[in-house]
N, C-alpha and C positions, 0 to 999 in steps of 0.2 A: 372289392375296394374297401379300405378301412376309412370310416368317417367318424367324427365325434358324435356322441349320442345326441347332443342338442341339435346338431346339423342334420342328423338322420331323421329326427322327429319333424324338423321343418320340411324336409324333402317328402316324407311320407304324407304330410298334409296335402300335398298336391296330387297324390295318387288315388287309388281306389279306396273310397271311404267305407269303413265298416265291412269291407269285403264284398258287399253286394252293390253298393251305389257307385256309379261311374261319374260322380260329380267332381268338378274342378272349377275353382274360381280364379280366373285369370284376368287381370285388369283391375283398375281402381276407380269406382264411380266418383264423379266430380272432377277428375283430372282432365286436362285438355284432350280432345279427340275421343273421349270415351263414348259419348252419345252418338248412336247411329243416325240421329236426327239432325246432326249438324250439316248445313249446306244442303245440296241436292245431289241425287245420284245422277251419273251420266245417263243419257237417254237409252233405255233398253237394258240397263244394268240393274239387277235386283239388289236391294239392300242386303248386306251381310247379316246373318243371325248370330248374335253373341252366344257363346256357349253357356254362359251363366244364366241365361233366360230359360224359362220352361220349354220353349220351342227348341232351343239349342240342346238342352238335356234330353229331350225326346228323340232328337236326331241321333245323338250319341248312343243312347240305349238301343235304338233300332237299327243302327248302322251295321252293314254286313262286312266291313273291312276296317277293323280297328285294333289289330294286333300290336301296333306301335304305340298306341295311346298310353298304356300303362307305363312302359319303360320311359317314354319321353316325359310324361308328367312327373314321374318320380325324380328325374334329374333336370327338370326345367329350370331356367334362370333368365333373368333380365339382362339385356346388353348393358355393358358398363358405361358406355357413352353413346352419343348420337350416331356414330359411324361404325359401331361394333356389332351390327346385326349378323354379319358373317362369322365373326369371332365367337359370339355367344352361341350361335347355331352349331358350330363345329364342337364346342365344348359340350353342349347337350348331347350331341350325337356320340362323341367319344365315351362319355360317362354312361350313357344308356346302353351302349354296346359292350361295356365292360372292358374297354381297351386299357391295358396296364398304364398307369399314370405316374408321373414324377411326384416328388414331395410337394405339398401345398403350403405356401408361405402362410405363417400364422397358425398352423395346425401341426405342431411337432408330432412326428410319428405317424402321420396320416398322408395318404397318397390319393389324390383325385385331380381331375383336370379343372383348371380355372382359366379365366380370361387373361391371366398373367403367364402362367407356366406353359400355356399352349404355344407360346412363341419360343424360338430358340431350341427346337427339337434336335434330335440326333443328326438330321440332314440340314440343319440350319434353317434360315428363313429365305429359301430360294425364291419363293413366289410372293410373299408379303412380308413387310416389316411393321412393327407396332406403330411407329411414327407415321409411316405412310398410310396405314389404314385409318388412323385418327384423322388425317387430313382428307383422304379421298374415298374411304370406304373400300369395297372389294368387288371385283367382277366375278361372274360365274366361273370363268376359266381359272382365275387365281384361287378360288375356293376349291376347285377340282384338284389342282396341283398341290395345294397345301394339305388337303385331306389325304392325298396319296402319300405324301411325305410322312404322315403319321401312321402309315401302315394299313390304311384302309383301301379296299377295292372299290373303285368309283367308276360309274358310267355317267356321261354327260349328254343331255339332250337339249339342244337349243329349240326354243319355241317355234321358230319359223321353219324348222325341219321336222316337226312332229304334228301329225294329224290329230284331230280331236278324239277319234276313236283309239288311236295309239296311246294317247294320254290316258284315256279311261282304262285301257288295258294295263298300263303301268301302275295306275292307282290300285286297281283290284289285286294285281299280283303282289305289289310291294307292301300294301297295307294289310294283307292277310298273312304275310311272312314276318315273324318277329325277329328274324335274323338281319334284316336290312332296314334302312331309313330312307325317307324321301325328303329332299330339301328343295324348296322352290325359291326362285329369284323372279320377282314380278314388279310391275309398276302399280303403285297403290291406287292411282286414279282409275285404273281399269276394274277395280272391285269396289268402287264407290267410297273410297277413302281419300283423305288428303295426304299429299306428300309425293315423293319420287320413288326411285327404285328401292327394293327391300328384299331381305333374305330371312326365311324362317322355316322351321320344320313343318311337315304335314303329318297329322296324327291319325286321321280317319277319313273314310269315304262312305257315303250313303248313296247307293245306286238308285234307290226309289225316288229320292228327291234330286238326285244328281248334284249333290253338294259335297264339298271338301272342307275338312276342319284344319285351319291353319292355327298353330300355336305361336302367336306373335311374340317374338322376343323383346319387342318394344312395348312392354306391358304398361309403361307409364303413359303411353299414347293410345293404344288400342287393345281391347281384350282379344282372347281367342275367339275366332269367328268361323261360321260355316258360310262358304261362298259358292256360287254356282260354278260348275266345272267349266262351262264355256267361257265365262267371264275371266276366270283365272288363266285359262289356256290363251285367251287373247292378250291378256296382260303380260304373259310370258313371251309373247311374240314381238313385243316392243323392243326397240333398239336401245341398248345401254351405250350412251355416248362415250363412256370411259374405255370401252373395248371395241366399239364399232360393230358389235355382234348383238344378236337378240339375246334376251334373257332366257331362262329355261329351268331345267330340273336336273338334280343330281340324285342318282340311286347309289346308296352307300352301304357297304357291309364290311364287317371285320374280316381281315385276312385269316383264313383258317390255318395257315402255316405258322 
């Protein structure tokens, strides 16, 4: 993908620093929702560990499944409005997988996916429309269909149909394979955060602590955090009132054809 030099420098700042360090700063101290000390965690739910803290960095450096971290952090971006978590997540996935993109408005001669040109693809917007998403957000099934219309190979797993051990297996397999991406749809309160349903990419898994790294596309609200696998699994099993189905997980890869 061709990108302006200034934009490329910005993106590289989110990636692997100095070749050896796996540090990434996601989130902005002082903004609402940043502190993990706000409110109280639901009974039995461990607090998330922010990636920017020493404990979060240690988990990343020691994690045994992090093949997706580099590509995702390179192409990471914040959702454009309060309802665009699914839109921003798909844009990050498309760019990180190197899917051929249309021209980007405002960058003559350059082509990459944005939260504007991701709408109105060659198959139209059969599953979602921009005005609809701004009002209502997006369900897991809608994101599945929309991702498929962008030429991606997608598998969908609803949380109430997935055992905890099956979830761990998907994490180990998916996050050790740089060819695919894992996207999670979960209820924030299930991982000791404030808010409702949300969508973001998963970047790494540490089996020793049994924690998962979520790169939260709502960076203005929460940083990237490590959460307990069981807590995220339970939050995926909650019902999305918009669809009447449980939330869950998408496994996404580029179509080899």
